[in-house]
C-alpha positions as CSV (number, residue, x, y, z in Angstrom):
1,X,0.0,0.0,0.0
2,X,1.2,3.5,-0.8
3,X,0.0,4.8,2.5
4,X,0.0,3.5,6.1
5,X,-1.9,4.4,9.3
6,X,0.7,7.1,10.0
7,X,-0.5,9.2,7.0
8,X,-4.0,9.6,8.7
9,X,-5.0,11.5,11.8
10,X,-4.2,9.7,15.1
11,X,-7.8,9.0,15.9
12,X,-8.8,7.9,12.3
13,X,-10.9,4.7,12.5
14,X,-10.0,1.9,10.0
15,X,-12.6,-0.8,9.8
16,X,-14.1,-3.5,7.7
17,X,-17.8,-4.3,7.1
18,X,-20.2,-7.2,6.6
19,X,-24.0,-7.7,6.7
20,X,-26.1,-10.3,8.5
21,X,-27.9,-12.1,5.7
22,X,-24.8,-12.1,3.5
23,X,-22.6,-14.0,5.9
24,X,-24.4,-15.5,8.9
25,X,-26.4,-18.3,7.5
26,X,-30.1,-17.5,7.9
27,X,-31.2,-21.1,8.4
28,X,-29.5,-21.2,11.8
29,X,-30.5,-20.0,15.3
30,X,-34.3,-19.7,15.0
31,X,-34.4,-16.8,12.5
32,X,-37.7,-16.2,10.8
33,X,-38.3,-16.2,7.0
34,X,-37.5,-13.0,5.1
35,X,-38.6,-11.5,1.8
36,X,-35.1,-12.4,0.5
37,X,-35.8,-16.1,1.0
38,X,-38.9,-15.9,-1.1
39,X,-37.4,-13.5,-3.7
40,X,-34.5,-15.9,-4.2
41,X,-36.9,-18.9,-4.5
42,X,-38.6,-17.3,-7.5
43,X,-37.0,-18.4,-10.8
44,X,-34.8,-15.8,-12.5
45,X,-34.4,-13.5,-9.5
46,X,-31.0,-14.7,-8.2
47,X,-28.1,-16.4,-10.0
48,X,-28.7,-20.2,-9.6
49,X,-31.6,-19.3,-7.1
50,X,-28.9,-19.1,-4.4
51,X,-30.0,-17.8,-1.0
52,X,-28.5,-17.0,2.4
53,X,-29.5,-20.2,4.2
54,X,-25.8,-21.1,4.9
55,X,-23.8,-18.2,3.4
56,X,-20.4,-18.1,5.1
57,X,-21.8,-19.8,8.3
58,X,-20.6,-16.8,10.3
59,X,-23.2,-17.7,12.9
60,X,-21.0,-20.6,14.0
61,X,-17.6,-19.2,12.8
62,X,-17.7,-15.7,14.0
63,X,-14.7,-16.1,16.4
64,X,-12.5,-17.1,13.4
65,X,-13.8,-14.2,11.3
66,X,-13.3,-11.6,14.0
67,X,-9.7,-13.0,14.5
68,X,-9.2,-12.2,10.8
69,X,-10.6,-8.6,11.3
70,X,-8.4,-8.0,14.3
71,X,-5.4,-9.7,12.7
72,X,-5.5,-7.3,9.8
73,X,-5.1,-4.4,12.2
74,X,-8.6,-2.9,11.9
75,X,-9.9,-0.7,14.7
76,X,-13.6,-1.4,14.1
77,X,-16.0,-3.9,12.7
78,X,-19.2,-2.8,11.0
79,X,-21.9,-5.5,11.2
80,X,-25.6,-5.6,10.8
81,X,-28.4,-7.3,12.9
82,X,-31.1,-9.3,11.2
83,X,-34.6,-8.2,12.0
84,X,-36.0,-11.6,11.4
85,X,-33.4,-13.3,13.6
86,X,-34.3,-11.1,16.5
87,X,-38.1,-10.9,15.8
88,X,-39.1,-13.8,13.6
89,X,-42.5,-12.3,13.0
90,X,-41.2,-8.8,12.7
91,X,-43.0,-7.7,15.9
92,X,-44.0,-9.4,19.1
93,X,-42.0,-12.1,20.9
94,X,-38.2,-11.9,20.4
95,X,-36.1,-15.0,19.5
96,X,-33.8,-15.6,22.5
97,X,-31.2,-17.4,20.3
98,X,-31.0,-14.3,18.0
99,X,-30.4,-11.9,20.8
100,X,-27.9,-14.2,22.4
101,X,-26.0,-14.4,19.2
102,X,-25.6,-10.6,18.9
103,X,-24.7,-10.5,22.6
104,X,-21.8,-13.0,22.0
105,X,-20.8,-11.2,18.8
106,X,-20.4,-7.8,20.4
107,X,-18.5,-9.3,23.3
108,X,-16.2,-11.1,20.9
109,X,-15.5,-7.8,19.1
110,X,-14.7,-6.0,22.3
111,X,-12.5,-8.9,23.5
112,X,-10.4,-8.4,20.3
113,X,-10.2,-4.6,20.6
114,X,-12.6,-4.0,17.8
115,X,-15.1,-1.1,18.0
116,X,-18.6,-2.6,17.3
117,X,-20.3,-0.5,14.7
118,X,-23.9,-1.7,14.4
119,X,-26.3,-1.3,11.4
120,X,-29.8,-2.4,12.4
121,X,-31.2,-3.2,9.0
122,X,-29.4,-4.5,5.9
123,X,-32.3,-5.5,3.7
124,X,-33.7,-8.8,5.2
125,X,-37.3,-7.8,6.0
126,X,-39.3,-10.4,7.9
127,X,-41.8,-12.1,5.6
128,X,-44.6,-11.4,8.1
129,X,-44.1,-7.7,7.5
130,X,-43.6,-8.1,3.8
131,X,-47.1,-9.7,3.8
132,X,-48.4,-6.5,5.4
133,X,-47.0,-4.3,2.7
134,X,-43.4,-4.0,3.9
135,X,-41.8,-0.6,3.2
136,X,-44.9,0.6,1.4
137,X,-46.9,0.5,4.7
138,X,-46.5,3.5,6.9
139,X,-46.8,1.3,10.0
140,X,-43.3,0.0,9.2
141,X,-41.8,3.0,11.0
142,X,-43.3,1.9,14.3
143,X,-42.4,-1.7,13.6
144,X,-38.8,-0.7,13.0
145,X,-38.7,1.4,16.2
146,X,-39.9,-1.6,18.1
147,X,-37.2,-3.8,16.6
148,X,-34.7,-1.0,17.4
149,X,-35.7,-1.0,21.1
150,X,-35.5,-4.8,21.3
151,X,-32.1,-5.3,19.8
152,X,-30.5,-2.2,21.3
153,X,-31.8,-3.1,24.8
154,X,-29.5,-6.1,24.5
155,X,-26.4,-4.6,22.8
156,X,-26.8,-0.8,22.9
157,X,-24.6,-0.5,26.1
158,X,-21.5,-1.8,24.3
159,X,-21.6,-0.6,20.7
160,X,-19.4,2.2,19.4
161,X,-21.9,3.5,16.9
162,X,-25.3,2.7,15.4
163,X,-27.0,3.4,12.0
164,X,-30.6,2.4,11.5
165,X,-30.7,1.5,7.8
166,X,-28.0,0.6,5.3
167,X,-28.3,2.2,1.9
168,X,-31.9,3.5,1.8
169,X,-31.7,3.9,-2.0
170,X,-31.4,0.1,-2.3
171,X,-34.3,-0.5,0.1
172,X,-36.5,2.0,-1.8
173,X,-35.5,2.5,-5.5
174,X,-33.6,-0.7,-6.4
175,X,-36.2,-2.9,-4.8
176,X,-39.4,-1.2,-5.7
177,X,-38.7,0.7,-8.9
178,X,-36.0,-1.4,-10.6
179,X,-37.2,-4.7,-9.2
180,X,-33.7,-6.0,-8.8
181,X,-33.9,-6.7,-5.0
182,X,-36.6,-8.1,-2.8
183,X,-39.5,-7.5,-3.0
184,X,-38.9,-7.2,-6.7
185,X,-41.5,-4.5,-7.6
186,X,-41.5,-2.1,-10.5
187,X,-44.0,0.4,-9.3
188,X,-43.5,4.1,-9.0
189,X,-46.1,4.6,-6.3
190,X,-44.7,1.8,-4.2
191,X,-41.2,3.4,-4.7
192,X,-42.2,6.9,-3.6
193,X,-43.8,5.5,-0.5
194,X,-41.1,3.1,0.4
195,X,-38.4,5.8,0.0
196,X,-40.4,8.1,2.3
197,X,-41.1,5.4,4.9
198,X,-37.5,4.3,5.0
199,X,-36.6,7.8,6.1
200,X,-39.5,7.9,8.6
201,X,-38.4,4.6,10.0
202,X,-34.8,5.9,10.2
203,X,-36.0,9.0,12.2
204,X,-38.2,7.0,14.6
205,X,-35.3,4.6,15.2
206,X,-33.0,7.5,16.0
207,X,-35.6,8.9,18.4
208,X,-36.0,5.5,20.1
209,X,-32.3,5.2,20.7
210,X,-32.0,8.8,22.0
211,X,-34.7,8.0,24.5
212,X,-32.7,4.9,25.6
213,X,-29.6,7.1,26.2
214,X,-27.7,5.6,23.3
215,X,-25.3,8.0,21.4
216,X,-23.0,8.2,18.4
217,X,-25.9,7.6,16.0
218,X,-25.7,8.2,12.3
219,X,-27.1,7.4,8.8
220,X,-25.4,5.4,6.0
221,X,-26.1,6.4,2.4
222,X,-24.8,4.9,-0.8
223,X,-23.8,7.3,-3.5
224,X,-23.0,7.1,-7.2
225,X,-21.5,10.1,-9.0
226,X,-23.6,10.9,-12.0
227,X,-21.7,12.1,-15.1
228,X,-23.7,13.5,-18.1
229,X,-23.1,11.4,-21.3
230,X,-22.4,14.6,-23.3
231,X,-22.4,18.4,-23.0
232,X,-26.1,18.8,-23.9
233,X,-28.6,20.5,-21.5
234,X,-30.7,17.3,-21.8
235,X,-27.9,15.1,-20.5
236,X,-27.2,17.6,-17.7
237,X,-30.8,17.5,-16.7
238,X,-30.9,13.7,-16.8
239,X,-27.8,13.5,-14.6
240,X,-29.3,15.9,-12.1
241,X,-32.4,13.8,-11.9
242,X,-30.3,10.7,-11.2
243,X,-28.4,12.6,-8.6
244,X,-31.7,13.7,-7.1
245,X,-33.3,10.2,-6.6
246,X,-30.0,8.4,-5.9
247,X,-27.9,10.8,-3.8
248,X,-29.8,13.8,-2.7
249,X,-33.3,12.5,-1.8
250,X,-32.3,11.1,1.6
251,X,-29.8,13.8,2.6
252,X,-32.3,16.5,1.6
253,X,-35.0,14.8,3.6
254,X,-32.8,14.5,6.8
255,X,-30.9,17.8,6.6
256,X,-33.1,20.1,4.6
257,X,-36.6,18.9,5.4
258,X,-37.6,18.7,1.8
259,X,-37.2,16.5,-1.3
260,X,-35.5,17.6,-4.5
261,X,-37.7,19.2,-7.1
262,X,-36.2,16.8,-9.7
263,X,-37.6,13.9,-7.8
264,X,-40.9,15.5,-6.9
265,X,-41.5,15.8,-10.7
266,X,-42.0,12.1,-10.7
267,X,-43.0,11.3,-7.1
268,X,-45.4,14.1,-6.2
269,X,-48.6,12.3,-7.1
270,X,-47.5,9.1,-5.3
271,X,-46.1,10.3,-1.9
272,X,-48.4,9.9,1.2
273,X,-50.8,12.7,2.0
274,X,-49.2,15.3,4.2
275,X,-45.8,13.6,3.9
276,X,-44.2,17.0,4.7
277,X,-45.4,16.7,8.3
278,X,-42.9,13.8,8.8
279,X,-39.8,15.8,8.3
280,X,-39.6,16.8,11.9
281,X,-39.1,13.1,12.7
282,X,-37.0,12.3,9.6
283,X,-34.6,15.2,10.6
284,X,-33.8,13.8,14.0
285,X,-30.2,15.1,14.7
286,X,-27.3,12.8,13.8
287,X,-23.8,12.5,15.3
288,X,-22.2,11.4,12.0
289,X,-22.9,10.4,8.4
290,X,-21.6,7.4,6.5
291,X,-21.0,7.3,2.7
292,X,-20.9,3.9,0.9
293,X,-19.1,4.5,-2.4
294,X,-18.2,2.2,-5.3
295,X,-18.6,3.8,-8.7
296,X,-20.0,6.5,-11.0
297,X,-22.7,6.2,-13.7
298,X,-22.7,7.9,-17.1
299,X,-26.3,9.2,-17.7
300,X,-28.0,9.9,-21.0
301,X,-31.5,11.3,-21.5
302,X,-34.3,9.4,-23.2
303,X,-37.8,10.2,-24.4
304,X,-39.6,7.8,-22.0
305,X,-41.6,8.7,-18.9
306,X,-39.9,10.1,-15.8
307,X,-37.1,9.8,-14.9
308,X,-36.4,9.8,-18.7
309,X,-32.8,8.6,-18.5
310,X,-30.5,5.7,-19.3
311,X,-27.3,4.5,-17.8
312,X,-24.7,4.1,-20.6
313,X,-21.3,2.4,-20.6
314,X,-18.4,4.6,-19.6
315,X,-14.8,4.4,-20.8
316,X,-13.0,3.8,-17.4
317,X,-11.6,0.5,-16.2
318,X,-14.2,-1.7,-14.5
319,X,-14.5,-4.1,-11.6
320,X,-15.9,-7.6,-11.9
321,X,-19.3,-6.0,-11.2
322,X,-18.8,-4.0,-14.4
323,X,-18.6,-0.8,-12.3
324,X,-16.3,1.9,-13.4
325,X,-13.4,2.7,-11.1
326,X,-13.6,6.4,-10.3
327,X,-11.9,7.4,-7.0
328,X,-12.6,11.1,-7.9
329,X,-16.2,10.5,-7.1
330,X,-15.4,9.6,-3.5
331,X,-13.5,12.8,-3.1
332,X,-16.3,14.9,-4.6
333,X,-18.9,13.3,-2.4
334,X,-16.9,13.8,0.7
335,X,-16.5,17.5,-0.2
336,X,-20.1,18.0,-1.3
337,X,-21.6,16.2,1.7
338,X,-19.7,18.4,4.2
339,X,-20.2,21.6,2.3
340,X,-23.9,21.2,1.5
341,X,-25.3,19.0,4.3
342,X,-23.3,18.0,7.3
343,X,-20.9,20.8,8.1
344,X,-18.7,19.8,11.0
345,X,-20.3,16.4,11.6
346,X,-17.8,13.5,11.2
347,X,-18.1,11.6,7.9
348,X,-17.1,8.0,7.6
349,X,-16.5,6.1,4.4
350,X,-18.7,3.2,5.7
351,X,-18.2,1.0,2.6
352,X,-15.7,1.0,-0.3
353,X,-14.2,-2.0,-2.1
354,X,-14.4,-4.0,-5.4
355,X,-15.4,-7.4,-6.7
356,X,-12.8,-9.5,-8.6
357,X,-12.8,-13.0,-10.0
358,X,-10.5,-14.2,-7.2
359,X,-9.2,-17.7,-7.1
360,X,-6.8,-19.7,-5.0
361,X,-3.5,-20.6,-6.7
362,X,-0.8,-22.3,-4.8
363,X,-2.6,-21.7,-1.5
364,X,-2.7,-17.9,-2.0
365,X,-5.0,-15.4,-3.6
366,X,-3.3,-12.6,-5.5
367,X,-5.6,-9.6,-6.0
368,X,-3.4,-6.7,-7.1
369,X,-6.4,-4.8,-8.7
370,X,-8.1,-4.6,-5.2
371,X,-4.9,-3.3,-3.6
372,X,-4.7,-0.6,-6.3
373,X,-8.4,0.2,-5.9
374,X,-7.9,0.7,-2.1
375,X,-4.8,2.8,-2.6
376,X,-6.5,5.1,-5.0
377,X,-9.5,5.6,-2.8
378,X,-7.3,6.2,0.2
379,X,-5.7,9.0,-1.9
380,X,-9.2,10.5,-2.3
381,X,-9.9,10.4,1.4
382,X,-6.6,12.1,2.2
383,X,-7.3,14.8,-0.4
384,X,-10.6,15.5,1.2
385,X,-9.1,15.6,4.7
386,X,-6.4,18.0,3.5
387,X,-9.2,20.2,2.2
388,X,-10.8,20.3,5.7
389,X,-13.5,17.7,5.3
390,X,-13.9,16.0,8.7
391,X,-13.4,12.5,7.5
392,X,-13.2,10.3,10.6
393,X,-12.8,6.8,9.3
394,X,-12.8,4.3,6.4
395,X,-14.3,0.8,6.2
396,X,-13.4,-1.8,3.5
397,X,-16.2,-3.8,2.0
398,X,-16.0,-6.6,2.7
399,X,-14.2,-8.8,5.2
400,X,-15.4,-12.0,3.6
401,X,-16.5,-13.1,0.2
402,X,-20.2,-13.5,0.7
403,X,-23.8,-13.7,-0.7
404,X,-24.0,-10.9,-3.1
405,X,-27.8,-10.7,-3.2
406,X,-29.2,-11.2,-6.7
407,X,-25.8,-12.1,-8.0
408,X,-25.5,-15.1,-5.6
409,X,-22.0,-16.2,-4.7
410,X,-20.4,-15.3,-8.0
411,X,-19.0,-11.8,-7.1
412,X,-16.2,-11.7,-4.6
413,X,-15.7,-8.5,-2.6
414,X,-13.8,-10.0,0.3
415,X,-10.4,-9.4,1.8
416,X,-10.7,-13.1,2.7
417,X,-11.5,-15.8,0.2
418,X,-14.3,-18.1,1.2
419,X,-14.6,-21.6,-0.4
420,X,-18.4,-21.9,-0.5
421,X,-18.2,-25.7,-0.5
422,X,-15.8,-26.2,2.4
423,X,-16.2,-22.7,4.0
424,X,-12.4,-22.5,4.3
425,X,-11.1,-18.9,4.8
426,X,-8.0,-17.8,3.0
427,X,-6.7,-14.2,3.5
428,X,-6.0,-12.6,0.1
429,X,-3.0,-10.5,-0.8
430,X,-5.1,-7.4,-0.1
431,X,-5.7,-8.6,3.5
432,X,-1.9,-9.0,4.0
433,X,-1.3,-5.5,2.4
434,X,-3.7,-3.9,4.7
435,X,-2.2,-5.7,7.7
436,X,1.2,-4.3,6.8
437,X,-0.3,-0.8,6.3
438,X,-2.3,-0.8,9.5
439,X,0.2,-2.6,11.8
440,X,-1.9,-5.7,12.1
441,X,-0.5,-8.4,14.4
442,X,-0.5,-10.9,11.5
443,X,1.2,-8.6,9.0
């Protein structure tokens, strides 16, 4: 690595991240069914109809996995809790095994000197709540607040930080407009309501945790830098619309108490009545903001209905996800978020990483492209910090190769290779490079 821990502020937090359904193994420990289980069971939704029943079996192997996180020299571990593991029916009686698991998991992090950074929801909605409309039902904000209180009553005294919902764009737009994630809808009315209710649930969750005396609360937002396909006004307008519903919708709602006009152009007829009254809850004060960043998109206009745009192929080198590698976008988002939304609030890069077709050869996994990717994005973080942006930490996605949602087990983001037949873990060259840069004990 070009840089080491010494190039960053003394209190800068380096971490790695995972999510519950992607690694735990949802068939274990009394977890209830989720809309991801049924989405994956429908032909054509997921590569080879793969699901999270076993995943990486982190449920049983978490000690080994946390040893890998600590061994690489990370300060923190960002994990998520499964709603359906804690509350199999979404509300009502908790599952003692689920709460016990997260209790053990947090204690195991602390025992290794890892700061536990909790995310309450990373996309696995209990089926019982999906049957009641899921994110399109306003009641989900109260259901989510109940879940928040149950799980944080068990672990809230020991976590370093908490964010309610990972990547609200994926929960709302990708899942209800594009149909690419559970519940697999393509419905603009459902999308508008889901995106609003995600924010309302976020706000009620923050309020619930404040009432419990829990601090260091934030929000985590995924962002893609939109680049117009050409110099035309039409392309600029299309890129601004993409920016509106992808990047600005959620930050505007929380920090400005309004939604972008470019998004209301399509959403206005479909948002709930008097949705503006909810901004007082949505805007519950935060202690930090997280940015998940992977790529940019090149946007061209089209003559179809709103949002009247297409994503077109760009010229830059691409990852195994076919995503362009564009570190400049991370720098721009760090600057813009601080200047236009968050001011002096700490900003964390809560996810950044790349997929590659990693394979074991001679007992090792060489992934030089991932090392270069991380180096270039560290450069972007350091540039932003030098400009005065209060960047407080950086988390690599992901610790482990895992279940990559609709792409099954094909796309490998991990610093650690997982053989999905034997479940053997093999640290990749990128893990070793990070251990050397961060002063890990296994460097």
